[in-house]
N, CA, C and O atoms as a Maestro MAE file, in Angstrom:
{
 s_m_m2io_version
 :::
 2.0.0
}

f_m_ct {
 s_m_title
 :::
 protein
 m_atom[312] {
  # First column is atom index #
  i_m_mmod_type
  r_m_x_coord
  r_m_y_coord
  r_m_z_coord
  i_m_residue_number
  s_m_chain_name
  s_m_pdb_residue_name
  s_m_pdb_atom_name
  i_m_atomic_number
  :::
  1 25 113.194 92.276 74.612 1 A "MET " " N  " 7
  2 3 112.878 91.676 73.464 1 A "MET " " CA " 6
  3 2 113.253 90.324 73.234 1 A "MET " " C  " 6
  4 15 114.446 90.073 73.065 1 A "MET " " O  " 8
  5 25 112.383 89.396 73.204 2 A "SER " " N  " 7
  6 3 113.058 87.737 73.248 2 A "SER " " CA " 6
  7 2 113.396 87.793 72.222 2 A "SER " " C  " 6
  8 15 113.128 88.629 71.359 2 A "SER " " O  " 8
  9 25 114.219 86.641 72.178 3 A "SER " " N  " 7
  10 3 114.731 86.315 70.937 3 A "SER " " CA " 6
  11 2 114.230 85.420 69.907 3 A "SER " " C  " 6
  12 15 114.921 85.005 68.977 3 A "SER " " O  " 8
  13 25 112.906 85.111 70.116 4 A "ASN " " N  " 7
  14 3 111.737 84.281 69.057 4 A "ASN " " CA " 6
  15 2 111.472 86.007 68.479 4 A "ASN " " C  " 6
  16 15 111.801 86.095 67.296 4 A "ASN " " O  " 8
  17 25 111.141 86.876 68.860 5 A "VAL " " N  " 7
  18 3 110.850 87.915 68.761 5 A "VAL " " CA " 6
  19 2 111.565 88.419 67.710 5 A "VAL " " C  " 6
  20 15 111.230 88.509 66.528 5 A "VAL " " O  " 8
  21 25 112.828 88.818 68.382 6 A "THR " " N  " 7
  22 3 113.972 89.255 67.369 6 A "THR " " CA " 6
  23 2 114.108 88.615 66.031 6 A "THR " " C  " 6
  24 15 114.204 89.092 64.900 6 A "THR " " O  " 8
  25 25 114.087 87.257 66.540 7 A "GLU " " N  " 7
  26 3 114.496 86.329 64.776 7 A "GLU " " CA " 6
  27 2 113.036 86.557 63.921 7 A "GLU " " C  " 6
  28 15 113.104 86.613 62.694 7 A "GLU " " O  " 8
  29 25 111.893 86.668 64.507 8 A "LEU " " N  " 7
  30 3 111.038 87.224 63.309 8 A "LEU " " CA " 6
  31 2 110.707 88.474 62.727 8 A "LEU " " C  " 6
  32 15 109.926 88.749 61.817 8 A "LEU " " O  " 8
  33 25 111.698 89.412 63.659 9 A "ASN " " N  " 7
  34 3 111.641 90.599 63.076 9 A "ASN " " CA " 6
  35 2 112.866 90.689 61.947 9 A "ASN " " C  " 6
  36 15 112.699 91.127 60.808 9 A "ASN " " O  " 8
  37 25 114.196 90.165 62.508 10 A "ASN " " N  " 7
  38 3 114.784 89.782 61.376 10 A "ASN " " CA " 6
  39 2 114.547 89.341 60.097 10 A "ASN " " C  " 6
  40 15 114.925 89.689 58.978 10 A "ASN " " O  " 8
  41 25 113.719 88.360 60.607 11 A "SER " " N  " 7
  42 3 113.299 87.314 59.141 11 A "SER " " CA " 6
  43 2 112.690 87.804 58.031 11 A "SER " " C  " 6
  44 15 112.918 87.746 56.823 11 A "SER " " O  " 8
  45 25 111.505 88.510 59.017 12 A "THR " " N  " 7
  46 3 110.169 89.491 58.356 12 A "THR " " CA " 6
  47 2 111.346 90.578 57.016 12 A "THR " " C  " 6
  48 15 111.421 90.538 55.788 12 A "THR " " O  " 8
  49 25 112.192 91.572 58.262 13 A "LEU " " N  " 7
  50 3 112.734 92.141 57.414 13 A "LEU " " CA " 6
  51 2 113.605 91.854 55.966 13 A "LEU " " C  " 6
  52 15 113.716 92.468 54.905 13 A "LEU " " O  " 8
  53 25 114.094 90.731 56.452 14 A "ASN " " N  " 7
  54 3 115.137 89.783 55.329 14 A "ASN " " CA " 6
  55 2 114.037 89.815 54.331 14 A "ASN " " C  " 6
  56 15 114.171 90.680 53.466 14 A "ASN " " O  " 8
  57 25 113.039 89.108 54.262 15 A "LYS " " N  " 7
  58 3 112.253 88.956 53.164 15 A "LYS " " CA " 6
  59 2 111.777 89.824 52.615 15 A "LYS " " C  " 6
  60 15 111.543 89.744 51.409 15 A "LYS " " O  " 8
  61 25 111.435 91.128 53.475 16 A "LEU " " N  " 7
  62 3 110.743 92.157 52.566 16 A "LEU " " CA " 6
  63 2 112.076 93.049 52.318 16 A "LEU " " C  " 6
  64 15 111.811 93.969 51.544 16 A "LEU " " O  " 8
  65 25 112.952 93.053 52.592 17 A "LYS " " N  " 7
  66 3 114.146 93.920 51.477 17 A "LYS " " CA " 6
  67 2 114.265 92.936 50.497 17 A "LYS " " C  " 6
  68 15 114.580 93.575 49.493 17 A "LYS " " O  " 8
  69 25 114.191 91.641 50.166 18 A "SER " " N  " 7
  70 3 114.548 90.855 49.045 18 A "SER " " CA " 6
  71 2 113.165 91.099 48.158 18 A "SER " " C  " 6
  72 15 113.451 90.847 46.988 18 A "SER " " O  " 8
  73 25 112.064 91.413 48.251 19 A "LEU " " N  " 7
  74 3 110.711 91.670 47.505 19 A "LEU " " CA " 6
  75 2 111.763 93.211 46.381 19 A "LEU " " C  " 6
  76 15 112.795 93.840 46.612 19 A "LEU " " O  " 8
  77 25 110.949 93.214 45.444 20 A "PRO " " N  " 7
  78 3 111.147 94.067 44.603 20 A "PRO " " CA " 6
  79 2 110.506 95.163 45.416 20 A "PRO " " C  " 6
  80 15 109.937 94.926 46.482 20 A "PRO " " O  " 8
  81 25 110.629 96.600 44.791 21 A "LEU " " N  " 7
  82 3 110.007 97.742 45.131 21 A "LEU " " CA " 6
  83 2 108.787 98.056 45.328 21 A "LEU " " C  " 6
  84 15 108.334 98.556 46.358 21 A "LEU " " O  " 8
  85 25 108.172 97.763 44.303 22 A "GLU " " N  " 7
  86 3 106.544 97.696 44.004 22 A "GLU " " CA " 6
  87 2 105.943 96.609 44.812 22 A "GLU " " C  " 6
  88 15 104.726 96.676 44.982 22 A "GLU " " O  " 8
  89 25 106.481 95.787 45.249 23 A "GLN " " N  " 7
  90 3 105.953 94.545 46.141 23 A "GLN " " CA " 6
  91 2 106.250 95.240 47.787 23 A "GLN " " C  " 6
  92 15 105.318 95.358 48.583 23 A "GLN " " O  " 8
  93 25 107.041 95.473 47.977 24 A "GLN " " N  " 7
  94 3 107.587 96.091 49.353 24 A "GLN " " CA " 6
  95 2 106.237 97.386 49.276 24 A "GLN " " C  " 6
  96 15 105.410 97.221 50.172 24 A "GLN " " O  " 8
  97 25 106.022 98.291 48.575 25 A "GLN " " N  " 7
  98 3 105.167 99.368 48.909 25 A "GLN " " CA " 6
  99 2 103.773 98.283 48.703 25 A "GLN " " C  " 6
  100 15 102.797 98.596 49.383 25 A "GLN " " O  " 8
  101 25 103.680 97.477 48.126 26 A "GLN " " N  " 7
  102 3 102.335 96.813 48.975 26 A "GLN " " CA " 6
  103 2 101.931 96.288 50.107 26 A "GLN " " C  " 6
  104 15 100.789 95.994 50.461 26 A "GLN " " O  " 8
  105 25 103.478 96.132 50.952 27 A "VAL " " N  " 7
  106 3 103.386 95.470 51.887 27 A "VAL " " CA " 6
  107 2 103.082 96.816 52.895 27 A "VAL " " C  " 6
  108 15 102.229 96.869 53.781 27 A "VAL " " O  " 8
  109 25 103.796 97.616 52.594 28 A "PHE " " N  " 7
  110 3 103.300 98.716 53.652 28 A "PHE " " CA " 6
  111 2 102.266 99.711 53.370 28 A "PHE " " C  " 6
  112 15 102.082 100.789 53.934 28 A "PHE " " O  " 8
  113 25 101.708 99.248 52.539 29 A "ASP " " N  " 7
  114 3 99.896 99.811 52.190 29 A "ASP " " CA " 6
  115 2 99.309 98.723 53.155 29 A "ASP " " C  " 6
  116 15 98.698 99.223 54.100 29 A "ASP " " O  " 8
  117 25 99.347 97.462 53.139 30 A "PHE " " N  " 7
  118 3 99.086 96.654 53.907 30 A "PHE " " CA " 6
  119 2 99.087 96.587 55.265 30 A "PHE " " C  " 6
  120 15 98.295 95.896 55.905 30 A "PHE " " O  " 8
  121 25 99.895 97.237 55.711 31 A "ILE " " N  " 7
  122 3 100.480 97.248 57.322 31 A "ILE " " CA " 6
  123 2 99.822 98.509 57.685 31 A "ILE " " C  " 6
  124 15 99.347 98.597 58.817 31 A "ILE " " O  " 8
  125 25 99.729 99.526 56.845 32 A "GLU " " N  " 7
  126 3 98.670 100.980 56.917 32 A "GLU " " CA " 6
  127 2 97.705 100.721 57.426 32 A "GLU " " C  " 6
  128 15 97.333 101.026 58.559 32 A "GLU " " O  " 8
  129 25 96.994 99.896 56.332 33 A "PHE " " N  " 7
  130 3 95.267 98.835 56.427 33 A "PHE " " CA " 6
  131 2 95.127 98.738 57.725 33 A "PHE " " C  " 6
  132 15 94.461 99.462 58.464 33 A "PHE " " O  " 8
  133 25 95.923 97.611 58.047 34 A "LEU " " N  " 7
  134 3 95.942 97.043 59.221 34 A "LEU " " CA " 6
  135 2 95.720 97.648 60.486 34 A "LEU " " C  " 6
  136 15 94.822 97.360 61.276 34 A "LEU " " O  " 8
  137 25 96.662 98.565 60.629 35 A "ALA " " N  " 7
  138 3 96.994 99.613 61.661 35 A "ALA " " CA " 6
  139 2 96.081 100.475 61.690 35 A "ALA " " C  " 6
  140 15 95.949 100.970 62.809 35 A "ALA " " O  " 8
  141 25 95.090 101.033 60.577 36 A "SER " " N  " 7
  142 3 94.133 101.774 60.455 36 A "SER " " CA " 6
  143 2 92.827 101.140 60.984 36 A "SER " " C  " 6
  144 15 91.898 101.817 61.425 36 A "SER " " O  " 8
  145 25 92.823 99.948 60.916 37 A "ARG " " N  " 7
  146 3 91.374 98.880 60.880 37 A "ARG " " CA " 6
  147 2 91.575 98.908 62.084 37 A "ARG " " C  " 6
  148 15 90.750 99.634 62.638 37 A "ARG " " O  " 8
  149 25 92.558 98.287 63.019 38 A "TYR " " N  " 7
  150 3 92.826 97.886 64.348 38 A "TYR " " CA " 6
  151 2 92.786 99.134 65.364 38 A "TYR " " C  " 6
  152 15 92.195 99.062 66.441 38 A "TYR " " O  " 8
  153 25 93.482 100.309 64.917 39 A "GLN " " N  " 7
  154 3 93.824 101.269 65.657 39 A "GLN " " CA " 6
  155 2 92.279 101.564 66.427 39 A "GLN " " C  " 6
  156 15 92.391 101.794 67.631 39 A "GLN " " O  " 8
  157 25 90.988 101.583 65.931 40 A "GLY " " N  " 7
  158 3 89.836 102.029 66.994 40 A "GLY " " CA " 6
  159 2 89.536 100.900 67.896 40 A "GLY " " C  " 6
  160 15 89.008 101.148 68.980 40 A "GLY " " O  " 8
  161 25 89.822 99.668 67.557 41 A "SER " " N  " 7
  162 3 89.416 98.494 68.571 41 A "SER " " CA " 6
  163 2 90.555 98.563 69.806 41 A "SER " " C  " 6
  164 15 90.300 98.253 70.969 41 A "SER " " O  " 8
  165 25 91.731 98.981 69.373 42 A "GLN " " N  " 7
  166 3 92.850 99.304 70.121 42 A "GLN " " CA " 6
  167 2 92.644 100.022 71.378 42 A "GLN " " C  " 6
  168 15 92.958 99.608 72.494 42 A "GLN " " O  " 8
  169 25 92.011 101.287 71.056 43 A "SER " " N  " 7
  170 3 91.986 102.641 71.898 43 A "SER " " CA " 6
  171 2 90.832 101.638 72.700 43 A "SER " " C  " 6
  172 15 91.453 100.786 73.335 43 A "SER " " O  " 8
  173 25 89.758 101.525 72.818 44 A "MET " " N  " 7
  174 3 88.713 100.675 73.515 44 A "MET " " CA " 6
  175 2 89.220 99.724 74.487 44 A "MET " " C  " 6
  176 15 89.006 99.534 75.684 44 A "MET " " O  " 8
  177 25 89.905 99.224 73.668 45 A "ILE " " N  " 7
  178 3 90.590 97.800 74.400 45 A "ILE " " CA " 6
  179 2 91.741 98.782 75.918 45 A "ILE " " C  " 6
  180 15 91.456 98.531 77.089 45 A "ILE " " O  " 8
  181 25 92.629 99.546 75.673 46 A "SER " " N  " 7
  182 3 93.655 100.011 76.329 46 A "SER " " CA " 6
  183 2 92.751 101.281 77.849 46 A "SER " " C  " 6
  184 15 92.173 102.339 77.599 46 A "SER " " O  " 8
  185 25 92.865 100.909 78.701 47 A "LYS " " N  " 7
  186 3 92.043 101.514 79.417 47 A "LYS " " CA " 6
  187 2 93.185 102.655 80.633 47 A "LYS " " C  " 6
  188 15 94.310 102.244 80.917 47 A "LYS " " O  " 8
  189 25 92.740 103.837 81.129 48 A "PRO " " N  " 7
  190 3 94.017 104.348 81.853 48 A "PRO " " CA " 6
  191 2 93.984 103.384 83.184 48 A "PRO " " C  " 6
  192 15 93.054 102.677 83.572 48 A "PRO " " O  " 8
  193 25 95.008 103.533 83.640 49 A "SER " " N  " 7
  194 3 95.344 102.736 84.960 49 A "SER " " CA " 6
  195 2 94.494 103.136 86.190 49 A "SER " " C  " 6
  196 15 94.159 104.257 86.572 49 A "SER " " O  " 8
  197 25 94.310 102.256 86.560 50 A "ARG " " N  " 7
  198 3 93.499 102.652 88.275 50 A "ARG " " CA " 6
  199 2 93.962 103.546 88.991 50 A "ARG " " C  " 6
  200 15 94.801 104.121 88.298 50 A "ARG " " O  " 8
  201 25 93.903 104.085 90.144 51 A "ILE " " N  " 7
  202 3 94.658 104.418 91.119 51 A "ILE " " CA " 6
  203 2 94.420 103.890 92.663 51 A "ILE " " C  " 6
  204 15 93.633 104.494 93.393 51 A "ILE " " O  " 8
  205 25 94.964 103.017 93.008 52 A "MET " " N  " 7
  206 3 94.766 102.158 94.277 52 A "MET " " CA " 6
  207 2 94.703 103.635 95.241 52 A "MET " " C  " 6
  208 15 95.428 104.625 95.345 52 A "MET " " O  " 8
  209 25 93.255 103.118 95.943 53 A "GLY " " N  " 7
  210 3 92.943 103.974 97.212 53 A "GLY " " CA " 6
  211 2 92.246 105.419 96.885 53 A "GLY " " C  " 6
  212 15 92.286 106.357 97.683 53 A "GLY " " O  " 8
  213 25 91.662 105.472 95.730 54 A "LEU " " N  " 7
  214 3 91.582 106.632 95.443 54 A "LEU " " CA " 6
  215 2 89.725 107.210 95.888 54 A "LEU " " C  " 6
  216 15 89.242 108.339 95.976 54 A "LEU " " O  " 8
  217 25 89.138 105.869 96.072 55 A "PHE " " N  " 7
  218 3 87.902 105.899 96.584 55 A "PHE " " CA " 6
  219 2 87.562 105.551 98.170 55 A "PHE " " C  " 6
  220 15 86.432 105.504 98.657 55 A "PHE " " O  " 8
  221 25 88.875 105.308 98.888 56 A "GLU " " N  " 7
  222 3 88.822 104.732 100.113 56 A "GLU " " CA " 6
  223 2 88.274 105.521 100.768 56 A "GLU " " C  " 6
  224 15 88.336 106.741 100.616 56 A "GLU " " O  " 8
  225 25 87.627 104.897 101.634 57 A "GLY " " N  " 7
  226 3 86.491 105.058 102.665 57 A "GLY " " CA " 6
  227 2 84.853 106.075 102.059 57 A "GLY " " C  " 6
  228 15 83.920 106.516 102.730 57 A "GLY " " O  " 8
  229 25 85.053 106.117 100.924 58 A "LYS " " N  " 7
  230 3 83.906 106.476 99.962 58 A "LYS " " CA " 6
  231 2 82.348 105.877 100.035 58 A "LYS " " C  " 6
  232 15 81.298 106.519 100.000 58 A "LYS " " O  " 8
  233 25 82.571 104.231 100.166 59 A "GLY " " N  " 7
  234 3 81.610 103.440 100.386 59 A "GLY " " CA " 6
  235 2 81.473 102.708 101.747 59 A "GLY " " C  " 6
  236 15 82.439 102.520 102.486 59 A "GLY " " O  " 8
  237 25 80.278 102.329 102.012 60 A "LYS " " N  " 7
  238 3 79.979 101.611 102.695 60 A "LYS " " CA " 6
  239 2 79.352 99.911 102.909 60 A "LYS " " C  " 6
  240 15 78.340 99.770 102.222 60 A "LYS " " O  " 8
  241 25 79.616 99.008 103.462 61 A "ILE " " N  " 7
  242 3 78.863 97.669 103.163 61 A "ILE " " CA " 6
  243 2 78.201 97.232 104.649 61 A "ILE " " C  " 6
  244 15 78.902 96.858 105.589 61 A "ILE " " O  " 8
  245 25 76.900 97.329 104.697 62 A "SER " " N  " 7
  246 3 76.258 96.521 105.538 62 A "SER " " CA " 6
  247 2 76.600 95.695 106.350 62 A "SER " " C  " 6
  248 15 77.394 94.961 105.763 62 A "SER " " O  " 8
  249 25 76.426 95.240 107.763 63 A "GLU " " N  " 7
  250 3 76.461 93.968 107.996 63 A "GLU " " CA " 6
  251 2 76.034 92.771 107.903 63 A "GLU " " C  " 6
  252 15 76.597 91.734 108.254 63 A "GLU " " O  " 8
  253 25 74.921 92.935 107.375 64 A "ASP " " N  " 7
  254 3 74.178 92.047 106.870 64 A "ASP " " CA " 6
  255 2 74.284 91.436 105.375 64 A "ASP " " C  " 6
  256 15 73.499 90.837 104.639 64 A "ASP " " O  " 8
  257 25 75.658 91.883 105.273 65 A "PHE " " N  " 7
  258 3 75.645 91.988 103.465 65 A "PHE " " CA " 6
  259 2 75.779 90.601 102.886 65 A "PHE " " C  " 6
  260 15 75.581 90.321 101.704 65 A "PHE " " O  " 8
  261 25 76.121 89.795 103.801 66 A "ASN " " N  " 7
  262 3 76.404 88.164 103.542 66 A "ASN " " CA " 6
  263 2 75.160 87.348 103.610 66 A "ASN " " C  " 6
  264 15 74.886 86.345 102.952 66 A "ASN " " O  " 8
  265 25 74.410 87.991 104.580 67 A "GLU " " N  " 7
  266 3 73.093 86.965 104.836 67 A "GLU " " CA " 6
  267 2 72.202 86.696 103.828 67 A "GLU " " C  " 6
  268 15 71.913 87.513 102.954 67 A "GLU " " O  " 8
  269 25 71.811 85.727 103.899 68 A "PRO " " N  " 7
  270 3 70.393 85.339 102.697 68 A "PRO " " CA " 6
  271 2 69.107 86.519 102.642 68 A "PRO " " C  " 6
  272 15 68.485 87.112 103.522 68 A "PRO " " O  " 8
  273 25 69.072 86.525 101.594 69 A "LEU " " N  " 7
  274 3 67.746 87.736 101.234 69 A "LEU " " CA " 6
  275 2 66.635 87.318 101.729 69 A "LEU " " C  " 6
  276 15 66.285 86.224 101.287 69 A "LEU " " O  " 8
  277 25 65.848 87.865 102.603 70 A "PRO " " N  " 7
  278 3 64.215 87.084 102.991 70 A "PRO " " CA " 6
  279 2 63.703 86.272 101.605 70 A "PRO " " C  " 6
  280 15 64.090 86.471 100.453 70 A "PRO " " O  " 8
  281 25 62.893 85.475 101.994 71 A "ASP " " N  " 7
  282 3 61.882 84.694 101.134 71 A "ASP " " CA " 6
  283 2 60.585 85.820 100.297 71 A "ASP " " C  " 6
  284 15 59.941 85.576 99.277 71 A "ASP " " O  " 8
  285 25 60.547 86.927 101.084 72 A "ASP " " N  " 7
  286 3 59.590 88.211 100.685 72 A "ASP " " CA " 6
  287 2 60.588 88.921 99.153 72 A "ASP " " C  " 6
  288 15 60.158 89.513 98.163 72 A "ASP " " O  " 8
  289 25 61.559 88.659 99.414 73 A "PHE " " N  " 7
  290 3 62.482 89.300 98.284 73 A "PHE " " CA " 6
  291 2 62.850 88.613 97.133 73 A "PHE " " C  " 6
  292 15 63.587 89.092 96.271 73 A "PHE " " O  " 8
  293 25 62.329 87.440 97.093 74 A "TRP " " N  " 7
  294 3 62.064 86.378 95.888 74 A "TRP " " CA " 6
  295 2 60.815 86.604 95.503 74 A "TRP " " C  " 6
  296 15 60.738 86.755 94.284 74 A "TRP " " O  " 8
  297 25 59.519 86.710 96.232 75 A "SER " " N  " 7
  298 3 58.555 86.643 95.744 75 A "SER " " CA " 6
  299 2 58.015 87.744 95.213 75 A "SER " " C  " 6
  300 15 56.959 87.799 94.583 75 A "SER " " O  " 8
  301 25 58.721 88.594 95.462 76 A "GLY " " N  " 7
  302 3 58.503 90.260 94.691 76 A "GLY " " CA " 6
  303 2 57.616 90.780 95.670 76 A "GLY " " C  " 6
  304 15 57.122 91.880 95.423 76 A "GLY " " O  " 8
  305 25 57.330 90.241 96.676 77 A "GLN " " N  " 7
  306 3 56.274 91.421 98.009 77 A "GLN " " CA " 6
  307 2 57.144 91.930 98.578 77 A "GLN " " C  " 6
  308 15 56.621 92.282 99.635 77 A "GLN " " O  " 8
  309 25 58.629 92.354 98.605 78 A "LEU " " N  " 7
  310 3 59.018 93.185 99.356 78 A "LEU " " CA " 6
  311 2 59.192 94.770 99.043 78 A "LEU " " C  " 6
  312 15 59.609 95.530 99.917 78 A "LEU " " O  " 8
  :::
 }
 m_bond[311] {
  # First column is bond index #
  i_m_from
  i_m_to
  i_m_order
  :::
  1 1 2 1
  2 2 3 1
  3 3 4 2
  4 3 5 1
  5 5 6 1
  6 6 7 1
  7 7 8 2
  8 7 9 1
  9 9 10 1
  10 10 11 1
  11 11 12 2
  12 11 13 1
  13 13 14 1
  14 14 15 1
  15 15 16 2
  16 15 17 1
  17 17 18 1
  18 18 19 1
  19 19 20 2
  20 19 21 1
  21 21 22 1
  22 22 23 1
  23 23 24 2
  24 23 25 1
  25 25 26 1
  26 26 27 1
  27 27 28 2
  28 27 29 1
  29 29 30 1
  30 30 31 1
  31 31 32 2
  32 31 33 1
  33 33 34 1
  34 34 35 1
  35 35 36 2
  36 35 37 1
  37 37 38 1
  38 38 39 1
  39 39 40 2
  40 39 41 1
  41 41 42 1
  42 42 43 1
  43 43 44 2
  44 43 45 1
  45 45 46 1
  46 46 47 1
  47 47 48 2
  48 47 49 1
  49 49 50 1
  50 50 51 1
  51 51 52 2
  52 51 53 1
  53 53 54 1
  54 54 55 1
  55 55 56 2
  56 55 57 1
  57 57 58 1
  58 58 59 1
  59 59 60 2
  60 59 61 1
  61 61 62 1
  62 62 63 1
  63 63 64 2
  64 63 65 1
  65 65 66 1
  66 66 67 1
  67 67 68 2
  68 67 69 1
  69 69 70 1
  70 70 71 1
  71 71 72 2
  72 71 73 1
  73 73 74 1
  74 74 75 1
  75 75 76 2
  76 75 77 1
  77 77 78 1
  78 78 79 1
  79 79 80 2
  80 79 81 1
  81 81 82 1
  82 82 83 1
  83 83 84 2
  84 83 85 1
  85 85 86 1
  86 86 87 1
  87 87 88 2
  88 87 89 1
  89 89 90 1
  90 90 91 1
  91 91 92 2
  92 91 93 1
  93 93 94 1
  94 94 95 1
  95 95 96 2
  96 95 97 1
  97 97 98 1
  98 98 99 1
  99 99 100 2
  100 99 101 1
  101 101 102 1
  102 102 103 1
  103 103 104 2
  104 103 105 1
  105 105 106 1
  106 106 107 1
  107 107 108 2
  108 107 109 1
  109 109 110 1
  110 110 111 1
  111 111 112 2
  112 111 113 1
  113 113 114 1
  114 114 115 1
  115 115 116 2
  116 115 117 1
  117 117 118 1
  118 118 119 1
  119 119 120 2
  120 119 121 1
  121 121 122 1
  122 122 123 1
  123 123 124 2
  124 123 125 1
  125 125 126 1
  126 126 127 1
  127 127 128 2
  128 127 129 1
  129 129 130 1
  130 130 131 1
  131 131 132 2
  132 131 133 1
  133 133 134 1
  134 134 135 1
  135 135 136 2
  136 135 137 1
  137 137 138 1
  138 138 139 1
  139 139 140 2
  140 139 141 1
  141 141 142 1
  142 142 143 1
  143 143 144 2
  144 143 145 1
  145 145 146 1
  146 146 147 1
  147 147 148 2
  148 147 149 1
  149 149 150 1
  150 150 151 1
  151 151 152 2
  152 151 153 1
  153 153 154 1
  154 154 155 1
  155 155 156 2
  156 155 157 1
  157 157 158 1
  158 158 159 1
  159 159 160 2
  160 159 161 1
  161 161 162 1
  162 162 163 1
  163 163 164 2
  164 163 165 1
  165 165 166 1
  166 166 167 1
  167 167 168 2
  168 167 169 1
  169 169 170 1
  170 170 171 1
  171 171 172 2
  172 171 173 1
  173 173 174 1
  174 174 175 1
  175 175 176 2
  176 175 177 1
  177 177 178 1
  178 178 179 1
  179 179 180 2
  180 179 181 1
  181 181 182 1
  182 182 183 1
  183 183 184 2
  184 183 185 1
  185 185 186 1
  186 186 187 1
  187 187 188 2
  188 187 189 1
  189 189 190 1
  190 190 191 1
  191 191 192 2
  192 191 193 1
  193 193 194 1
  194 194 195 1
  195 195 196 2
  196 195 197 1
  197 197 198 1
  198 198 199 1
  199 199 200 2
  200 199 201 1
  201 201 202 1
  202 202 203 1
  203 203 204 2
  204 203 205 1
  205 205 206 1
  206 206 207 1
  207 207 208 2
  208 207 209 1
  209 209 210 1
  210 210 211 1
  211 211 212 2
  212 211 213 1
  213 213 214 1
  214 214 215 1
  215 215 216 2
  216 215 217 1
  217 217 218 1
  218 218 219 1
  219 219 220 2
  220 219 221 1
  221 221 222 1
  222 222 223 1
  223 223 224 2
  224 223 225 1
  225 225 226 1
  226 226 227 1
  227 227 228 2
  228 227 229 1
  229 229 230 1
  230 230 231 1
  231 231 232 2
  232 231 233 1
  233 233 234 1
  234 234 235 1
  235 235 236 2
  236 235 237 1
  237 237 238 1
  238 238 239 1
  239 239 240 2
  240 239 241 1
  241 241 242 1
  242 242 243 1
  243 243 244 2
  244 243 245 1
  245 245 246 1
  246 246 247 1
  247 247 248 2
  248 247 249 1
  249 249 250 1
  250 250 251 1
  251 251 252 2
  252 251 253 1
  253 253 254 1
  254 254 255 1
  255 255 256 2
  256 255 257 1
  257 257 258 1
  258 258 259 1
  259 259 260 2
  260 259 261 1
  261 261 262 1
  262 262 263 1
  263 263 264 2
  264 263 265 1
  265 265 266 1
  266 266 267 1
  267 267 268 2
  268 267 269 1
  269 269 270 1
  270 270 271 1
  271 271 272 2
  272 271 273 1
  273 273 274 1
  274 274 275 1
  275 275 276 2
  276 275 277 1
  277 277 278 1
  278 278 279 1
  279 279 280 2
  280 279 281 1
  281 281 282 1
  282 282 283 1
  283 283 284 2
  284 283 285 1
  285 285 286 1
  286 286 287 1
  287 287 288 2
  288 287 289 1
  289 289 290 1
  290 290 291 1
  291 291 292 2
  292 291 293 1
  293 293 294 1
  294 294 295 1
  295 295 296 2
  296 295 297 1
  297 297 298 1
  298 298 299 1
  299 299 300 2
  300 299 301 1
  301 301 302 1
  302 302 303 1
  303 303 304 2
  304 303 305 1
  305 305 306 1
  306 306 307 1
  307 307 308 2
  308 307 309 1
  309 309 310 1
  310 310 311 1
  311 311 312 2
  :::
 }
}
């Protein structure tokens, strides 16, 4: 953990401890609200890691893959 993050954590905790208990509870409630609100969006973002070589040899690219497409293709007549 970087020193900036550690300083931020310590500063946040110190400010939280200086608040009256009722305000500490409000902060905790707000944190729970944020966690529940953004939990769904985080699960959509986090994807399982990819496995290298899982589909190796399963696909084929034709020899003319990089060749220009014929004019018939662009006119819709193909």
